[in-house]
NUGU-720904 format. One line per field, with one value per residue: x, z, y of N, C-alpha, C in turn. Coordinates in nm, 3 decimals, decimal comma. Atoms other than C-alpha are relative to their C-alpha. Layout:
BEGIN
n.east = X ...
n.up = Z ...
n.north = Y ...
ca.east = X ...
ca.up = Z ...
ca.north = Y ...
c.east = X ...
c.up = Z ...
c.north = Y ...
//
This chain:
BEGIN
n.east = 0,132 -0,019 -0,011 0,132 0,080 -0,047 0,039 0,142 0,009 -0,071 -0,128 -0,082 -0,137 -0,009 0,028 -0,124 -0,097 0,044 -0,026 -0,145 -0,040 0,040 -0,095 -0,130 0,002 -0,043 0,076 -0,024 0,126 0,002 0,136 0,016 -0,091 0,059 0,108 -0,063 -0,060 0,108 0,062 -0,094 0,005 0,119 -0,030 -0,092 0,076 0,083 -0,091 -0,058 -0,132 0,040 -0,109 -0,011 0,119 -0,021 -0,099 0,066 0,089 -0,087 -0,047 0,116 0,033 -0,101 0,034 0,127 0,026 0,143 0,060 0,064 -0,009 -0,135 -0,006 0,080 -0,074 -0,113 0,054 0,035 -0,124 -0,050 0,085 -0,039 -0,135 0,013 -0,059 0,124 -0,027 -0,011 0,134 0,076 -0,052 0,046 0,144 0,022 -0,039 0,110 0,119 -0,018 0,045 0,144 0,029 0,116 -0,030 0,042 -0,101 -0,110 0,051 0,008 -0,135 -0,065 0,051 -0,050 -0,144 -0,016 0,040 -0,103 -0,120 0,024 0,005 -0,135 -0,014 -0,111 -0,102 -0,084 -0,097 0,064 -0,026 0,054 0,104 0,094 0,113 0,105 0,093 -0,032 0,016 0,101 0,021 -0,124 -0,044 -0,114 -0,117 -0,062 -0,143 -0,025 -0,028 -0,133 -0,096 -0,010 -0,080 -0,126 -0,001 -0,009 0,030 -0,050 0,082 -0,057 0,103 -0,042 0,001 0,137 0,060 -0,064 0,018 0,032 0,067 -0,080 0,073 -0,028 0,108 -0,039 -0,114 0,038 -0,112 0,000 -0,130 -0,049 0,057 0,107 0,116 0,089 -0,050 0,031 0,100 0,010 -0,013 -0,030 0,125 -0,003 0,103 0,077 -0,084 -0,097 -0,120 -0,003 -0,030 -0,058 -0,014 -0,142 -0,028 -0,126 -0,054 -0,106 -0,049 -0,069 0,100 0,105 0,123 0,040 0,108 0,060 0,073 0,086 0,002 -0,119 0,016 -0,125 -0,072 -0,053 -0,135 -0,005 -0,018 0,131 0,068 -0,078 0,015 0,127 -0,001 -0,091 0,015 -0,017 -0,080 0,079 -0,026 -0,108 -0,129 -0,044 -0,124 0,037 -0,082 0,083 0,039 0,009 -0,127 -0,098 0,043 -0,030 0,088
n.up = 0,051 0,061 -0,112 -0,060 0,089 -0,020 -0,135 0,005 0,070 -0,088 0,060 -0,095 0,049 0,091 -0,078 -0,073 0,097 0,040 -0,111 -0,009 0,109 -0,043 -0,101 0,064 0,071 -0,098 0,035 -0,098 -0,070 -0,114 -0,012 0,101 -0,033 -0,113 0,055 0,077 -0,095 -0,069 0,097 0,024 -0,121 0,013 0,100 -0,067 -0,102 0,065 0,052 -0,114 -0,031 -0,110 -0,044 0,100 -0,018 -0,122 0,025 0,079 -0,091 -0,085 0,081 0,027 -0,125 -0,018 0,091 -0,043 -0,130 -0,028 0,107 -0,074 0,074 -0,020 -0,137 -0,005 0,072 -0,084 -0,111 0,056 0,024 -0,129 -0,042 0,076 -0,043 -0,142 -0,084 -0,057 -0,074 0,101 0,059 -0,097 0,006 0,124 -0,015 -0,090 0,075 0,090 -0,076 -0,040 0,115 0,011 -0,113 0,029 0,114 -0,045 0,028 -0,095 -0,131 -0,001 0,009 -0,128 -0,096 0,040 -0,028 -0,145 -0,042 0,044 -0,082 -0,134 0,008 0,016 0,126 0,079 -0,011 0,120 0,011 0,045 0,141 0,084 0,096 0,013 0,091 -0,023 0,113 0,106 0,133 0,074 0,139 0,071 0,063 -0,058 0,084 0,049 0,029 0,127 -0,029 -0,059 0,107 0,076 -0,077 -0,035 -0,143 -0,027 -0,138 -0,040 -0,107 -0,058 -0,080 -0,126 0,003 0,005 0,128 0,112 0,116 -0,022 0,115 0,075 -0,001 -0,117 -0,098 -0,106 -0,074 -0,113 -0,079 -0,128 -0,059 -0,050 -0,131 0,013 0,026 0,100 0,135 0,038 0,103 0,093 0,139 0,106 0,068 0,130 0,004 0,124 0,116 0,024 -0,083 -0,120 -0,131 -0,083 -0,145 -0,035 -0,144 -0,034 -0,125 -0,063 -0,095 -0,118 -0,097 -0,006 0,042 0,138 0,063 0,108 0,100 0,072 0,145 0,049 0,146 0,062 0,054 -0,111 -0,047 -0,145 -0,062 -0,004 -0,122 -0,117 -0,025 -0,071 -0,124 -0,098 -0,007 -0,145 -0,059 -0,076 -0,144 -0,046 0,049 -0,103 0,043 0,112 0,116 0,110 0,092 0,133 0,074 -0,068 0,005 0,113 0,002
n.north = 0,043 0,132 0,092 0,016 0,086 0,137 0,041 0,035 0,128 0,094 0,033 -0,075 -0,009 -0,114 -0,121 -0,029 -0,053 -0,134 -0,092 -0,016 -0,089 -0,134 -0,046 -0,023 -0,129 -0,102 -0,121 -0,105 -0,028 0,091 0,053 0,104 0,109 0,073 0,082 0,106 0,095 0,070 0,092 0,109 0,084 0,084 0,103 0,094 0,071 0,102 0,102 0,070 -0,055 -0,088 -0,088 -0,106 -0,084 -0,079 -0,105 -0,104 -0,073 -0,084 -0,113 -0,086 -0,071 -0,104 -0,109 -0,058 0,065 0,017 0,081 0,108 0,125 0,054 0,050 0,123 0,103 0,040 0,080 0,130 0,073 0,046 0,111 0,118 0,037 0,036 -0,105 -0,053 -0,123 -0,106 -0,019 -0,081 -0,137 -0,061 -0,022 -0,114 -0,121 -0,028 -0,040 -0,140 -0,079 0,026 0,089 0,083 0,088 0,133 0,102 -0,015 0,040 0,147 0,054 -0,028 0,098 0,132 0,004 0,006 0,134 0,096 -0,025 0,054 0,146 0,050 0,071 -0,054 0,102 0,002 -0,108 -0,124 -0,028 0,108 -0,038 0,110 -0,020 0,099 -0,008 0,094 -0,057 0,073 -0,032 -0,017 0,123 0,069 -0,023 0,122 -0,007 -0,066 -0,140 -0,007 0,024 -0,125 -0,096 0,067 0,029 0,144 0,038 0,131 0,055 0,122 0,066 0,060 0,146 0,049 -0,034 0,065 -0,083 -0,141 -0,059 -0,096 -0,128 -0,083 0,009 0,093 -0,051 -0,084 -0,048 0,069 0,020 -0,127 -0,034 -0,098 0,084 -0,057 0,026 0,137 0,021 -0,112 0,042 -0,095 -0,030 -0,066 -0,104 -0,011 -0,034 0,107 -0,015 0,084 -0,056 0,108 -0,021 -0,012 -0,001 -0,065 0,053 -0,080 0,102 -0,050 -0,048 0,102 -0,066 0,025 -0,077 0,079 -0,076 0,095 -0,023 -0,069 0,001 0,041 -0,114 -0,080 0,029 0,013 -0,131 -0,067 0,046 -0,035 -0,143 -0,018 0,078 -0,059 -0,145 -0,022 0,106 0,097 -0,013 0,089 -0,051 -0,095 -0,065 -0,087 0,038 0,050 -0,106 0,062 0,000 0,086 0,138 0,087 0,117
ca.east = 3,561 3,695 3,790 3,442 3,284 3,502 3,422 3,047 3,104 3,295 3,606 3,824 4,155 4,092 3,944 4,264 4,476 4,266 4,287 4,664 4,700 4,507 4,745 5,049 4,934 5,013 4,740 4,832 4,470 4,476 4,098 4,103 4,406 4,230 3,930 4,154 4,339 4,015 3,866 4,183 4,169 3,816 3,937 4,227 3,984 3,752 4,054 4,153 4,468 4,390 4,733 4,757 4,402 4,495 4,801 4,591 4,337 4,620 4,754 4,404 4,346 4,673 4,560 4,210 4,182 3,802 3,747 3,497 3,507 3,884 3,845 3,571 3,782 4,083 3,871 3,739 4,093 4,202 3,904 4,007 4,368 4,242 4,396 4,097 4,260 4,350 4,001 3,847 4,074 3,979 3,609 3,633 3,812 3,529 3,261 3,413 3,328 2,984 2,865 2,558 2,734 2,566 2,841 3,107 2,892 2,833 3,197 3,317 3,096 3,204 3,575 3,539 3,363 3,625 3,907 3,751 3,697 4,068 4,033 4,330 4,554 4,695 4,984 4,902 5,040 4,845 4,651 4,332 4,055 3,728 3,571 3,560 3,614 3,317 3,252 3,617 3,770 4,009 4,359 4,506 4,861 4,817 4,809 5,125 5,303 5,224 5,404 5,698 5,600 5,702 5,561 5,725 5,488 5,634 5,371 5,387 5,425 5,048 4,984 5,055 4,928 4,911 4,689 4,842 4,591 4,647 4,314 4,487 4,774 4,727 4,947 4,896 5,185 5,254 5,183 4,940 4,612 4,424 4,647 4,537 4,357 4,418 4,398 4,535 4,256 4,190 4,016 3,790 4,073 4,274 4,524 4,630 4,624 4,831 4,807 5,139 5,265 5,534 5,757 5,971 6,172 6,376 6,056 5,843 5,579 5,382 5,166 4,924 4,807 4,512 4,529 4,874 4,813 5,070 5,156 5,235 5,586 5,687 5,794 5,441 5,302 5,589 5,549 5,188 5,244 5,530 5,401 5,383 5,633 5,484 5,456 5,706 5,983 6,123 6,455 6,274 6,458 6,162 6,149 6,052 6,393 6,572 6,388 6,498 6,266
ca.up = -2,609 -2,803 -2,475 -2,337 -2,642 -2,602 -2,230 -2,300 -2,532 -2,247 -2,466 -2,171 -2,342 -2,619 -2,372 -2,167 -2,478 -2,577 -2,231 -2,227 -2,564 -2,428 -2,133 -2,360 -2,539 -2,218 -2,269 -1,952 -1,831 -1,481 -1,481 -1,804 -1,697 -1,372 -1,570 -1,808 -1,516 -1,336 -1,651 -1,717 -1,357 -1,426 -1,737 -1,543 -1,267 -1,506 -1,649 -1,298 -1,288 -0,944 -0,856 -1,184 -1,128 -0,777 -0,897 -1,158 -0,889 -0,669 -0,951 -1,035 -0,671 -0,664 -0,963 -0,823 -0,449 -0,452 -0,749 -0,588 -0,867 -0,826 -0,451 -0,495 -0,751 -0,519 -0,232 -0,453 -0,551 -0,188 -0,119 -0,398 -0,276 0,078 0,209 0,434 0,652 0,343 0,197 0,513 0,492 0,129 0,210 0,494 0,266 0,014 0,280 0,386 0,036 0,021 0,350 0,186 -0,095 -0,057 -0,221 0,008 0,318 0,226 0,132 0,454 0,659 0,460 0,492 0,865 0,905 0,703 0,896 1,226 1,108 1,047 0,684 0,569 0,508 0,159 0,052 -0,016 -0,366 -0,490 -0,808 -0,833 -1,084 -0,998 -1,332 -1,581 -1,938 -2,152 -2,522 -2,623 -2,857 -2,725 -2,852 -3,068 -3,167 -3,516 -3,371 -3,177 -3,484 -3,669 -3,391 -3,365 -3,008 -2,881 -2,568 -2,386 -2,177 -1,944 -1,819 -1,461 -1,371 -1,340 -1,686 -1,992 -2,239 -2,264 -2,488 -2,767 -2,700 -2,466 -2,298 -2,100 -1,979 -1,634 -1,375 -1,099 -0,857 -0,812 -0,477 -0,616 -0,587 -0,811 -1,105 -1,104 -1,420 -1,603 -1,982 -2,289 -2,476 -2,829 -2,871 -3,151 -3,371 -3,351 -3,086 -2,791 -2,426 -2,182 -1,807 -1,655 -1,306 -1,175 -0,905 -0,663 -0,493 -0,259 -0,097 -0,144 -0,324 -0,644 -0,881 -1,129 -1,448 -1,609 -1,954 -2,086 -2,452 -2,688 -2,830 -2,483 -2,347 -1,994 -1,927 -2,013 -1,730 -1,491 -1,533 -1,414 -1,151 -0,986 -1,028 -0,649 -0,440 -0,303 0,078 0,100 -0,079 0,234 0,063 -0,221 -0,494 -0,703 -0,950 -1,312 -1,454 -1,198 -1,286 -1,512 -1,616
ca.north = 3,816 3,520 3,353 3,413 3,249 2,941 2,935 2,936 2,639 2,467 2,458 2,554 2,478 2,731 2,978 2,955 3,016 3,321 3,479 3,415 3,586 3,884 3,907 3,883 4,202 4,398 4,656 4,844 4,846 4,697 4,651 4,450 4,247 4,157 4,032 3,833 3,673 3,589 3,437 3,239 3,118 2,991 2,806 2,652 2,556 2,369 2,185 2,079 2,295 2,436 2,573 2,765 2,890 3,005 3,194 3,375 3,467 3,599 3,815 3,942 4,036 4,228 4,432 4,486 4,404 4,440 4,206 3,968 3,710 3,672 3,628 3,368 3,180 3,183 3,051 2,771 2,676 2,659 2,433 2,195 2,200 2,127 2,450 2,512 2,777 2,981 2,922 3,067 3,373 3,437 3,395 3,642 3,889 3,857 3,890 4,222 4,344 4,180 4,031 3,876 3,686 3,345 3,139 3,282 3,232 2,866 2,807 2,967 2,734 2,427 2,512 2,566 2,232 2,042 2,208 2,109 1,752 1,725 1,619 1,824 1,522 1,582 1,804 2,168 2,152 1,850 1,927 1,726 1,676 1,506 1,581 1,298 1,406 1,310 1,293 1,281 1,028 0,765 0,832 0,558 0,476 0,622 0,973 0,899 0,767 1,091 1,279 1,036 0,955 0,611 0,453 0,165 -0,043 -0,303 -0,548 -0,664 -1,030 -1,059 -0,913 -1,118 -0,862 -0,486 -0,281 -0,075 0,205 0,495 0,428 0,154 0,371 0,517 0,682 0,428 0,404 0,774 0,934 1,190 1,003 1,242 1,150 0,786 0,688 1,016 0,989 1,159 1,336 1,457 1,792 1,911 2,042 1,718 1,830 1,619 1,720 1,515 1,467 1,575 1,501 1,736 1,586 1,787 1,509 1,729 1,859 1,544 1,751 1,702 1,905 1,751 1,920 1,742 1,904 2,000 2,097 1,951 2,294 2,431 2,456 2,362 2,719 2,838 2,627 2,698 3,075 3,042 2,773 2,962 3,316 3,297 3,102 2,777 2,761 2,474 2,673 2,833 2,913 3,094 2,902 2,785 3,072 2,993 3,090 2,873 2,554 2,270 1,988
c.east = 0,007 0,010 -0,134 -0,089 0,040 -0,045 -0,146 -0,022 0,067 0,128 0,106 0,145 0,019 -0,028 0,127 0,102 -0,036 0,027 0,151 0,051 -0,036 0,098 0,136 0,004 0,037 -0,067 0,022 -0,124 -0,015 -0,137 -0,022 0,089 -0,054 -0,112 0,058 0,059 -0,108 -0,067 0,093 0,005 -0,120 0,023 0,093 -0,077 -0,081 0,085 0,065 0,137 -0,015 0,111 0,018 -0,118 0,018 0,099 -0,058 -0,093 0,081 0,045 -0,114 -0,034 0,102 -0,032 -0,127 -0,043 -0,148 -0,072 -0,057 0,011 0,137 0,012 -0,078 0,074 0,118 -0,045 -0,036 0,124 0,058 -0,084 0,042 0,139 0,005 0,077 -0,115 0,021 0,007 -0,136 -0,086 0,043 -0,049 -0,151 -0,028 0,036 -0,112 -0,123 0,012 -0,046 -0,151 -0,038 -0,115 0,022 -0,021 0,108 0,116 -0,042 0,000 0,139 0,076 -0,042 0,055 0,148 0,025 -0,032 0,107 0,129 -0,015 -0,003 0,138 0,021 0,113 0,119 0,097 0,103 -0,067 0,018 -0,056 -0,110 -0,095 -0,107 -0,100 -0,101 0,044 -0,025 -0,096 -0,003 0,128 0,047 0,118 0,118 0,062 0,145 0,030 0,033 0,138 0,107 0,020 0,092 0,134 0,014 0,000 -0,025 0,053 -0,081 0,062 -0,105 0,057 -0,006 -0,140 -0,064 0,078 -0,009 -0,024 -0,063 0,092 -0,070 0,027 -0,107 0,039 0,116 -0,049 0,126 0,002 0,143 0,063 -0,073 -0,108 -0,126 -0,091 0,045 -0,039 -0,110 -0,014 0,032 0,046 -0,127 0,023 -0,109 -0,059 0,086 0,112 0,129 -0,011 0,027 0,039 -0,012 0,149 0,013 0,137 0,045 0,111 0,060 0,062 -0,096 -0,115 -0,137 -0,031 -0,103 -0,053 -0,079 -0,078 0,014 0,117 -0,004 0,133 0,079 0,058 0,144 -0,004 0,012 -0,132 -0,076 0,075 -0,014 -0,129 0,004 0,084 0,001 0,009 0,081 -0,089 0,037 0,114 0,139 0,051 0,126 -0,021 0,086 -0,084 -0,060 0,003 0,134 0,107 -0,027 0,043 -0,088 0,081
c.up = -0,062 0,110 0,064 -0,084 0,017 0,137 0,003 -0,066 0,080 -0,065 0,080 -0,045 -0,092 0,072 0,073 -0,094 -0,041 0,111 0,014 -0,108 0,033 0,100 -0,061 -0,074 0,091 -0,030 0,098 0,078 0,113 0,016 -0,097 0,031 0,117 -0,047 -0,079 0,091 0,072 -0,093 -0,031 0,120 -0,007 -0,100 0,058 0,099 -0,063 -0,063 0,113 0,040 0,113 0,047 -0,098 0,012 0,121 -0,024 -0,086 0,087 0,090 -0,076 -0,030 0,122 0,029 -0,086 0,044 0,130 0,030 -0,104 0,062 -0,072 0,017 0,139 0,013 -0,070 0,082 0,116 -0,047 -0,024 0,130 0,053 -0,071 0,041 0,147 0,092 0,070 0,079 -0,096 -0,065 0,090 -0,008 -0,125 0,007 0,086 -0,070 -0,096 0,072 0,055 -0,111 -0,017 0,104 -0,028 -0,119 0,045 -0,019 0,099 0,140 0,012 -0,003 0,130 0,103 -0,031 0,032 0,149 0,053 -0,035 0,079 0,137 0,000 -0,022 -0,130 -0,088 0,015 -0,118 0,003 -0,059 -0,148 -0,092 -0,091 -0,011 -0,100 0,024 -0,113 -0,109 -0,135 -0,080 -0,144 -0,077 -0,054 0,075 -0,096 -0,040 -0,037 -0,131 0,021 0,060 -0,106 -0,083 0,068 0,041 0,150 0,019 0,148 0,027 0,119 0,048 0,088 0,129 -0,011 -0,015 -0,137 -0,114 -0,125 0,042 -0,126 -0,073 -0,007 0,127 0,106 0,116 0,085 0,113 0,076 0,138 0,052 0,049 0,129 -0,007 -0,041 -0,109 -0,141 -0,050 -0,104 -0,099 -0,142 -0,090 -0,080 -0,131 -0,002 -0,140 -0,122 -0,023 0,077 0,126 0,125 0,091 0,148 0,034 0,152 0,023 0,137 0,050 0,111 0,127 0,107 0,017 -0,032 -0,145 -0,044 -0,115 -0,092 -0,087 -0,151 -0,041 -0,152 -0,067 -0,061 0,110 0,030 0,152 0,066 0,007 0,126 0,125 0,035 0,076 0,136 0,108 -0,008 0,145 0,055 0,077 0,149 0,050 -0,044 0,095 -0,041 -0,122 -0,124 -0,121 -0,080 -0,142 -0,074 0,064 -0,022 -0,128 0,010 -0,050
c.north = -0,138 -0,107 -0,027 -0,091 -0,146 -0,053 -0,041 -0,135 -0,112 -0,053 0,075 0,012 0,119 0,130 0,044 0,064 0,143 0,101 0,025 0,094 0,145 0,059 0,031 0,135 0,117 0,136 0,114 0,041 -0,102 -0,067 -0,116 -0,120 -0,083 -0,092 -0,118 -0,108 -0,081 -0,100 -0,116 -0,094 -0,094 -0,112 -0,105 -0,086 -0,114 -0,110 -0,079 0,050 0,103 0,094 0,115 0,096 0,091 0,113 0,112 0,084 0,094 0,124 0,097 0,084 0,110 0,122 0,073 -0,068 -0,024 -0,086 -0,128 -0,134 -0,065 -0,060 -0,132 -0,114 -0,050 -0,087 -0,141 -0,085 -0,054 -0,117 -0,129 -0,050 -0,039 0,094 0,074 0,129 0,118 0,028 0,088 0,147 0,072 0,028 0,122 0,132 0,040 0,049 0,142 0,094 -0,014 -0,105 -0,095 -0,094 -0,146 -0,106 0,007 -0,042 -0,152 -0,062 0,018 -0,103 -0,140 -0,014 -0,013 -0,139 -0,102 0,017 -0,062 -0,153 -0,062 -0,076 0,053 -0,094 -0,001 0,111 0,122 0,023 -0,107 0,051 -0,118 0,034 -0,110 -0,001 -0,097 0,066 -0,086 0,043 0,022 -0,135 -0,060 0,014 -0,133 0,020 0,070 0,148 0,018 -0,018 0,126 0,099 -0,058 -0,023 -0,151 -0,025 -0,139 -0,046 -0,130 -0,065 -0,056 -0,151 -0,056 0,024 -0,066 0,085 0,145 0,053 0,096 0,135 0,076 -0,009 -0,090 0,052 0,091 0,039 -0,064 -0,016 0,129 0,036 0,106 -0,074 0,051 -0,029 -0,138 -0,006 0,114 -0,046 0,113 0,022 0,074 0,106 0,013 0,028 -0,101 0,013 -0,085 0,084 -0,116 0,033 0,001 0,009 0,060 -0,054 0,092 -0,087 0,059 0,051 -0,099 0,060 -0,037 0,103 -0,085 0,092 -0,097 0,015 0,088 -0,010 -0,025 0,116 0,089 -0,040 -0,014 0,137 0,077 -0,037 0,045 0,148 0,030 -0,068 0,066 0,152 0,046 -0,116 -0,097 0,006 -0,088 0,047 0,108 0,075 0,090 -0,027 -0,037 0,116 -0,058 -0,009 -0,086 -0,148 -0,071 -0,123 -0,120
//
């Protein structure tokens, strides 16, 4: 209920934390856990963490195969990740439950069109966010000093000066186009959320998390991101406990 209240207020970071706390209580009620996972998937989705959202939807569907909201959320995630074949499969699965669900019918048609147009050019594991964060304060160096965080900015030959504010720091140069221009943000309670780009060099893959709360640990994200093995991990080595950052 607390998570739902935060979600209504569009405070998706706190909603995500509340749903996660609910799941950590291990109530043993599969129905409730499926709802918590689906709601957490929605929070992840609004933060732009599409892979984490997808994994939550997958887990929710395992607990309750007929949970239409989980299926719709999973299909939406596949659309954002440009996995159009998978999006079609999820839509068809949902339409078997409710053949008149308008959103699934429309999404199925859109996915089919995009697949046929050959627009699936990105990597399947690319996290993207097309939502600009609004109404949030620009983070200054005073907040970084309080946390003993030091940033080293090296200007290029064309730049004679660099700003001392985080608003000028971007992630240009990485191969994940959606990460370009991402900013550090300050939430209502004075906590920072950072954009984080995960690189997997041996497989030439990337994941992008738009809002990594400063109180989160890497393992918290990795446990969600790798709840299901990624399609490129053919040797099945990318398990949360096997990973080092």
